[in-house]
N, C-alpha and C positions, 0 to 999 in steps of 0.2 A: 417513507415506506421502501422506495427503491434503494436509497442509500443503505438502509439496514440489510436488505437482501444482498446487495453487492458485498457488504462487509462480511457476510456469513459464508460466501462462496469459497470453496477450496480451489476452484478454477472455473472459468466460464467464458461464454461468448455473449456480448451484448449487441444485439442488432437494433439499431435505431431506424425506425420507419415513421416519418412524420412526427406526431406527438406521442408515439408509443415506443416502448423498449421491450423487445423480446429477449428473455434471458434463457440460455441453455447452460445448465450447471453440470460440472464434472467433479468426480471425487479426487482427482489429482491432475497435474499438468500433463502427464504421459497419456492419460485417457483423452484429454482435449486434443493433443497432438495427433493421436491415432485417428480420432474423429475427422480432423482436418485433412490428414494425408491419405487415409485409407477409406474414408467414408463410413466408418463403423458407427453404428447407432448405439454408443455406449454412454450416453448422457445419464445423469442421475436425477435431474430435475428440469422443469421448464416453467416459465412464468411470463406473464404479460403485465406491464406496469405503465403508468403515465410517465412521460419524460420529465426529468428534472436534472439540473446540474449536479454533478457528482464530484466528490473528493476521493480520489483513488488511493491516497496514501494511508487510508484507514483499513485497507484490505489485509487479509491474513498474510502471515509470513509465507513466502514462496508461492502464493496463489497467483496463477497467471490469468489475467483478464484481457480479452481481445475485444476491442470496440470497433464495430462496423457501422457505417452509415450508408444507406441505400446500396447495400451489398458489397461495399468497398471497405477494406480495413483502413481505419484512420489512426489507431493507436494500440499499443500494448502496454500493460502495466504489470509489474511484478517487483516486490520488495523483498530482499533477502537480508537477514541479520548479518552484520559484519563485526559488531562489538557489543558486549554486554558488560556492565560494570556498576560500581557504586561511587557516588560522588559525596564527599564530606565537605561542608561549607558552613559559613556563618549566616544564619537567617537575619531577617530585619531587626530582630531583637538582640542580635549579637550572640545567640546561642548556637552551638554546634548542631547541625542537622545533617541528615544524609538522605539520598534518594538512589534508587536503583533505576538504571536506564538501559535502553537498547538503541543502538544506531543501526538503521537499515539503509541499504543502498538500492536504488532503482536499477533493474537489469536493462532498462531501455532508455535511460536518460542519465544526466549527471546529478539528479536529485538525491538528497539524503533526508531521511526521516529520523527525527529525535523523539523518542517516546519514553515517557515515565507514566506513573499511575495517574498523574494529574495533568500532564502536558503532552501535546502532540503537535510538533512543529515540522514543517516542510522547508527545506533549504534548497536553493537552486544548484548549489555545488558544495564541495567539501570545504572550500575556503570560507564560505558564509557560515557553515556549521562551526568551524574552528574559531572564528571570530566570536560567535555567540557563546561558545563554551568558555572562552577566555574572559569575555566581558561579564558574563553572568556568574561563573563559578571559579574564575582564575585558574583554569586547568588547561592542559594540552594532552591530547591522546594521540597515539599512533595506532591506527587501525587499518 
């Protein structure tokens, strides 16, 4: 339930207190930033959830999520698309197939996210993603 809510946010603050997560949602990054810097109460949603481990690479494009624990910021997550394209390759049966994909880069780490209709993979850095693309699809991209 918490993971689904986090994936729906356009931007937000997750406050972890014990075994609960308080979420304050915003319609965009700029609203979140003005809330933090100017104290403006411009949030669009609030919620309380039981704590669970989260995968932040499933969040929306450009959504900024700030995670705080015991009122101290511990991490920020944001993924921005850097490349979108189509790959043609031979499938397991030797037939030509194609997929449309998006490559997203984390704004706050070296992580890259490779996303297709059926696949969602997180890579620690660009080199790991490049190796995957070469091994799986025999392609190189400059993005």
